[in-house]
ROSE-4610 file (N, C-alpha, C; in Angstrom, 1 decimal, always signed):
// ROSE-4610
residu = [M/M/M/A/A/A/G/G/G/L/L/L/D/D/D/E/E/E/G/G/G/F/F/F/Q/Q/Q/S/S/S/C/C/C/V/V/V/D/D/D/G/G/G/F/F/F/T/T/T/D/D/D/A/A/A/G/G/G/L/L/L/T/T/T/S/S/S/V/V/V/P/P/P/A/A/A/L/L/L/L/L/L/R/R/R/E/E/E/K/K/K/I/I/I/E/E/E/P/P/P/H/H/H/E/E/E/S/S/S/F/F/F/S/S/S/A/A/A/Y/Y/Y/I/I/I/Y/Y/Y/S/S/S/K/K/K/L/L/L/P/P/P/D/D/D/S/S/S/R/R/R/Y/Y/Y/W/W/W/A/A/A/P/P/P/E/E/E/I/I/I/R/R/R/R/R/R/E/E/E/L/L/L/I/I/I/A/A/A/Q/Q/Q/R/R/R/S/S/S/M/M/M/P/P/P/L/L/L/I/I/I/F/F/F/E/E/E/L/L/L/A/A/A/Q/Q/Q/L/L/L/A/A/A/N/N/N/I/I/I/E/E/E/M/M/M/S/S/S/N/N/N/E/E/E/L/L/L/A/A/A/R/R/R/R/R/R/V/V/V/A/A/A/A/A/A/N/N/N/E/E/E/W/W/W/T/T/T/D/D/D/D/D/D/E/E/E/A/A/A/K/K/K/A/A/A/F/F/F/A/A/A/N/N/N/E/E/E/K/K/K/A/A/A/G/G/G/K/K/K/L/L/L/I/I/I/C/C/C/A/A/A/L/L/L/F/F/F/G/G/G/T/T/T/L/L/L/R/R/R/S/S/S/N/N/N]
num = [1/1/1/2/2/2/3/3/3/4/4/4/5/5/5/6/6/6/7/7/7/8/8/8/9/9/9/10/10/10/11/11/11/12/12/12/13/13/13/14/14/14/15/15/15/16/16/16/17/17/17/18/18/18/19/19/19/20/20/20/21/21/21/22/22/22/23/23/23/24/24/24/25/25/25/26/26/26/27/27/27/28/28/28/29/29/29/30/30/30/31/31/31/32/32/32/33/33/33/34/34/34/35/35/35/36/36/36/37/37/37/38/38/38/39/39/39/40/40/40/41/41/41/42/42/42/43/43/43/44/44/44/45/45/45/46/46/46/47/47/47/48/48/48/49/49/49/50/50/50/51/51/51/52/52/52/53/53/53/54/54/54/55/55/55/56/56/56/57/57/57/58/58/58/59/59/59/60/60/60/61/61/61/62/62/62/63/63/63/64/64/64/65/65/65/66/66/66/67/67/67/68/68/68/69/69/69/70/70/70/71/71/71/72/72/72/73/73/73/74/74/74/75/75/75/76/76/76/77/77/77/78/78/78/79/79/79/80/80/80/81/81/81/82/82/82/83/83/83/84/84/84/85/85/85/86/86/86/87/87/87/88/88/88/89/89/89/90/90/90/91/91/91/92/92/92/93/93/93/94/94/94/95/95/95/96/96/96/97/97/97/98/98/98/99/99/99/100/100/100/101/101/101/102/102/102/103/103/103/104/104/104/105/105/105/106/106/106/107/107/107/108/108/108/109/109/109/110/110/110/111/111/111/112/112/112/113/113/113/114/114/114/115/115/115/116/116/116/117/117/117/118/118/118/119/119/119]
x = [+100.1/+101.0/+100.3/+100.3/+99.6/+100.2/+99.4/+99.9/+100.3/+100.3/+100.8/+99.9/+98.6/+97.7/+97.8/+97.8/+97.9/+99.2/+100.3/+101.6/+101.6/+101.1/+101.0/+100.2/+99.1/+98.3/+99.0/+99.7/+100.5/+101.6/+102.2/+103.3/+102.6/+101.6/+100.9/+100.4/+99.8/+99.2/+100.3/+101.4/+102.5/+103.2/+103.4/+103.9/+102.9/+101.7/+100.6/+100.5/+100.5/+100.5/+101.7/+102.8/+104.0/+104.0/+103.1/+103.0/+103.8/+104.3/+105.1/+104.3/+103.3/+102.3/+102.8/+104.0/+104.5/+104.9/+105.3/+105.6/+104.4/+103.3/+102.1/+101.6/+101.7/+101.3/+102.1/+103.4/+104.3/+104.0/+103.7/+103.4/+102.1/+101.1/+99.8/+99.9/+100.7/+100.9/+101.5/+102.5/+103.2/+102.3/+101.3/+100.5/+99.2/+98.9/+97.7/+97.9/+96.9/+95.5/+95.0/+95.8/+95.4/+94.6/+93.7/+92.8/+93.5/+94.6/+95.3/+96.8/+97.6/+99.0/+99.2/+98.5/+98.7/+98.3/+97.2/+96.8/+97.9/+98.6/+99.7/+100.8/+101.2/+102.3/+101.9/+100.6/+100.2/+100.2/+99.9/+99.9/+101.3/+102.3/+103.7/+104.2/+103.5/+104.0/+103.4/+104.1/+103.5/+102.3/+101.4/+100.3/+100.7/+100.4/+100.8/+99.7/+98.5/+97.3/+97.3/+97.9/+97.9/+99.2/+100.1/+101.3/+101.1/+102.1/+102.0/+102.2/+101.4/+101.4/+102.8/+103.7/+105.0/+105.8/+105.7/+106.4/+105.8/+104.5/+103.8/+104.3/+104.3/+104.8/+106.2/+107.1/+108.5/+108.5/+107.8/+107.7/+107.3/+106.2/+105.7/+106.7/+107.3/+108.3/+109.5/+110.0/+111.2/+111.0/+109.9/+109.6/+109.0/+108.4/+107.8/+108.8/+109.8/+110.8/+111.4/+111.9/+112.5/+111.5/+110.2/+109.2/+109.0/+108.9/+108.6/+109.8/+111.0/+112.2/+112.4/+112.0/+112.0/+111.2/+109.9/+109.1/+109.6/+110.2/+110.8/+111.9/+112.8/+113.8/+113.3/+112.2/+111.6/+111.0/+110.4/+109.8/+110.9/+112.0/+113.1/+113.7/+113.9/+114.4/+113.5/+112.2/+111.2/+111.2/+111.2/+111.2/+112.5/+113.6/+114.8/+114.8/+114.3/+114.1/+113.1/+112.0/+111.0/+111.6/+112.3/+112.9/+113.9/+114.7/+115.6/+114.9/+113.8/+113.0/+112.5/+112.0/+111.4/+112.5/+113.6/+114.7/+115.1/+115.3/+115.6/+114.6/+113.3/+112.2/+112.0/+112.9/+112.7/+111.4/+110.8/+109.6/+110.0/+111.1/+111.6/+113.1/+113.5/+114.9/+115.7/+117.0/+117.8/+117.7/+117.7/+117.6/+116.3/+115.2/+113.9/+113.8/+114.4/+114.5/+115.3/+116.4/+117.3/+116.6/+115.9/+115.2/+114.1/+113.4/+112.3/+112.9/+114.0/+114.6/+115.2/+115.8/+116.4/+115.5/+114.4/+113.6/+112.2/+111.7/+110.4/+110.3/+111.1/+110.9/+111.2/+112.2/+112.6/+111.5/+110.9/+109.8/+108.6/+108.3/+107.2/+107.4/+108.6/+109.0/+109.0/+109.6/+109.6/+108.3/+107.3/+105.9/+105.4/+106.0/+105.6/+105.8/+106.7/+107.0/+106.0/+105.1/+104.1/+104.8/+104.2/+104.8/+105.3/+105.1/+105.5/+105.2/+104.0/+103.5/+102.3/+102.1/+101.0/+99.7/+98.6/+97.3/+96.7]
y = [+82.8/+81.8/+80.7/+81.0/+80.1/+78.7/+77.7/+76.4/+75.6/+76.3/+75.5/+74.3/+74.5/+73.4/+72.4/+72.8/+71.8/+71.1/+71.8/+71.1/+70.1/+70.5/+69.7/+68.4/+68.6/+67.4/+66.5/+67.1/+66.3/+65.5/+66.1/+65.4/+64.3/+64.5/+63.5/+62.4/+62.7/+61.7/+60.8/+61.5/+60.7/+59.7/+60.1/+59.2/+58.1/+58.5/+57.5/+56.5/+56.9/+56.0/+55.1/+55.5/+54.7/+53.8/+53.9/+53.0/+53.5/+54.8/+55.3/+56.3/+55.7/+56.5/+57.2/+56.9/+57.5/+59.0/+59.3/+60.6/+61.6/+61.2/+62.0/+62.2/+61.1/+61.1/+62.1/+62.1/+63.1/+64.5/+64.8/+66.1/+66.6/+65.7/+66.1/+66.4/+65.6/+65.8/+67.2/+67.6/+68.8/+70.0/+69.9/+71.1/+71.2/+70.1/+70.2/+71.2/+71.9/+71.7/+72.6/+73.1/+74.0/+73.2/+73.9/+73.2/+72.9/+73.6/+73.4/+73.8/+73.4/+73.7/+75.2/+75.9/+77.4/+78.1/+77.6/+78.1/+78.0/+76.8/+76.6/+77.6/+77.8/+78.7/+80.2/+80.6/+81.9/+82.2/+81.1/+81.3/+81.6/+81.2/+81.5/+82.8/+83.5/+84.8/+86.0/+87.1/+88.3/+88.8/+89.5/+90.1/+91.1/+91.0/+91.9/+92.4/+92.3/+92.7/+94.1/+95.0/+96.4/+96.9/+95.9/+96.3/+96.5/+97.2/+97.3/+96.0/+95.7/+94.4/+93.8/+94.7/+94.3/+93.8/+94.5/+94.2/+92.9/+92.8/+91.6/+90.4/+90.4/+89.3/+88.9/+89.9/+89.6/+89.0/+89.5/+89.0/+87.6/+87.3/+85.9/+85.0/+85.3/+84.5/+84.2/+85.3/+85.1/+84.4/+84.7/+84.1/+82.7/+82.4/+81.0/+80.0/+80.4/+79.5/+78.6/+79.2/+78.4/+77.4/+77.8/+77.0/+75.8/+76.0/+75.0/+74.1/+74.7/+73.9/+72.9/+73.4/+72.6/+71.3/+71.5/+70.4/+69.5/+70.1/+69.3/+68.4/+69.0/+68.2/+67.0/+67.3/+66.2/+65.1/+65.6/+64.6/+63.7/+64.4/+63.6/+62.6/+63.0/+62.1/+60.9/+61.2/+60.2/+59.2/+59.8/+58.9/+58.0/+58.6/+57.8/+56.7/+57.0/+56.0/+54.9/+55.3/+54.3/+53.4/+54.0/+53.2/+52.2/+52.6/+51.7/+50.6/+50.9/+49.9/+48.9/+49.4/+48.5/+47.6/+48.1/+47.3/+46.3/+46.6/+45.7/+44.6/+44.9/+43.9/+43.2/+43.4/+42.8/+43.0/+44.2/+44.7/+45.4/+46.0/+46.7/+46.2/+46.2/+46.0/+47.3/+47.2/+48.4/+49.2/+48.5/+49.3/+50.0/+49.4/+50.0/+51.3/+51.1/+52.3/+53.4/+53.1/+54.1/+54.8/+54.0/+54.5/+55.5/+55.1/+56.0/+57.3/+57.2/+58.4/+59.3/+58.7/+59.5/+60.0/+59.3/+59.7/+60.4/+60.1/+60.6/+61.4/+61.1/+61.7/+63.2/+63.6/+65.0/+65.9/+65.4/+66.2/+66.2/+65.1/+65.1/+66.1/+66.1/+66.9/+68.4/+68.7/+70.0/+70.6/+69.8/+70.3/+71.1/+70.8/+71.6/+73.1/+73.5/+74.9/+75.6/+74.9/+75.6/+76.6/+77.7/+78.7/+79.9/+79.9/+81.0/+82.4/+82.5/+83.9/+84.2/+85.4/+85.9/+85.7/+85.4/+85.3/+86.7]
z = [-7.5/-7.9/-8.7/-9.9/-10.8/-10.9/-10.9/-11.1/-9.9/-8.7/-7.5/-7.2/-7.2/-6.9/-7.9/-9.2/-10.3/-10.3/-10.0/-9.9/-8.7/-7.6/-6.4/-6.8/-7.4/-7.8/-8.8/-9.7/-10.7/-10.0/-9.0/-8.3/-7.5/-6.8/-6.0/-6.9/-8.0/-8.9/-9.5/-9.9/-10.5/-9.5/-8.3/-7.3/-6.9/-6.8/-6.5/-7.7/-8.9/-10.1/-10.1/-9.6/-9.6/-8.4/-7.5/-6.3/-5.2/-5.2/-4.1/-3.3/-2.6/-2.0/-0.7/-0.2/+1.0/+0.7/-0.6/-1.0/-0.9/-1.6/-1.4/+0.0/+0.8/+2.2/+3.0/+2.7/+3.4/+3.0/+1.7/+1.3/+1.8/+1.9/+2.4/+3.9/+4.6/+6.0/+6.3/+5.4/+5.6/+5.4/+4.5/+4.2/+5.0/+5.8/+6.7/+7.7/+8.1/+7.9/+6.8/+5.9/+4.8/+3.8/+3.1/+2.2/+0.8/+0.6/-0.7/-0.5/-1.5/-1.5/-1.6/-2.4/-2.5/-1.2/-0.5/+0.7/+1.8/+1.7/+2.6/+2.4/+1.1/+0.7/+1.1/+0.8/+1.1/+2.6/+3.4/+4.9/+5.5/+4.7/+5.2/+4.7/+3.9/+3.3/+4.1/+4.2/+4.8/+4.0/+4.7/+4.0/+3.0/+1.8/+0.8/-0.1/+0.4/-0.5/-0.9/-0.1/-0.5/-1.1/-1.5/-2.1/-3.6/-4.2/-5.7/-6.3/-7.4/-8.0/-8.4/-8.9/-9.3/-8.1/-7.0/-5.7/-5.1/-5.2/-4.7/-5.4/-6.7/-7.5/-7.1/-7.0/-6.6/-5.2/-4.3/-2.9/-2.9/-3.6/-3.7/-4.3/-5.4/-6.0/-5.1/-4.5/-3.7/-2.3/-1.7/-0.4/-0.5/-1.6/-1.8/-2.2/-2.9/-3.4/-2.3/-1.2/-0.2/+0.5/+0.6/+1.2/+0.3/-1.0/-2.0/-2.1/-2.1/-2.2/-1.0/+0.2/+1.4/+1.2/+0.7/+0.4/-0.7/-1.7/-2.8/-2.2/-1.3/-0.7/+0.1/+0.9/+1.7/+0.8/-0.2/-1.2/-1.8/-2.2/-2.8/-1.8/-0.5/+0.5/+0.7/+0.8/+1.1/-0.1/-1.3/-2.5/-2.6/-2.2/-2.2/-1.2/+0.0/+1.0/+0.6/+0.0/-0.4/-1.5/-2.5/-3.5/-2.9/-2.0/-1.3/-0.6/+0.1/+0.8/-0.3/-1.4/-2.4/-3.0/-3.3/-3.8/-2.8/-1.5/-0.5/-0.3/-0.5/-0.4/-1.7/-2.7/-4.0/-4.7/-4.4/-5.1/-6.4/-6.4/-7.6/-7.8/-9.0/-9.2/-9.0/-8.9/-8.7/-10.0/-11.1/-12.4/-12.5/-12.1/-12.1/-11.2/-10.0/-9.1/-9.7/-10.2/-10.8/-12.0/-12.8/-14.0/-13.5/-12.5/-12.0/-11.5/-10.6/-10.1/-11.1/-12.2/-13.2/-14.3/-14.5/-15.7/-15.3/-14.1/-13.8/-12.5/-11.5/-10.2/-10.2/-10.9/-10.9/-11.5/-12.6/-13.2/-12.2/-11.5/-10.6/-9.4/-8.9/-7.7/-8.2/-9.3/-9.8/-10.1/-10.3/-10.6/-9.3/-8.2/-7.0/-7.1/-8.0/-8.2/-9.0/-9.7/-10.5/-11.5/-11.7/-12.6/-11.8/-10.5/-9.6/-10.1/-10.6/-11.0/-10.1/-9.8/-9.0/-9.8/-9.1/-9.7/-10.0]
């Protein structure tokens, strides 16, 4: 699954750079104790090392999508809650929060999907 770890890091870095550190903290908490995002995903999949490569690729793509989508949903909820807290605390304006959600957050969260190809 190419790009999972890079995508995870891109997502984490983007939210950290924006000052929304609760999203990376949530994601890291969810994948612990695994050493990487791809290791977390692989740990949730059935052992397929002896499968035909074409079947293995399909298995990985189909079974990993729901796992990644679950994390993407959690990240989106946490981001939304954090933006609401920041607006309520007058740290961000409503327009700034909406702009971040509409222009940057989706790309950061979608980076979690990597390229979904087998290594």
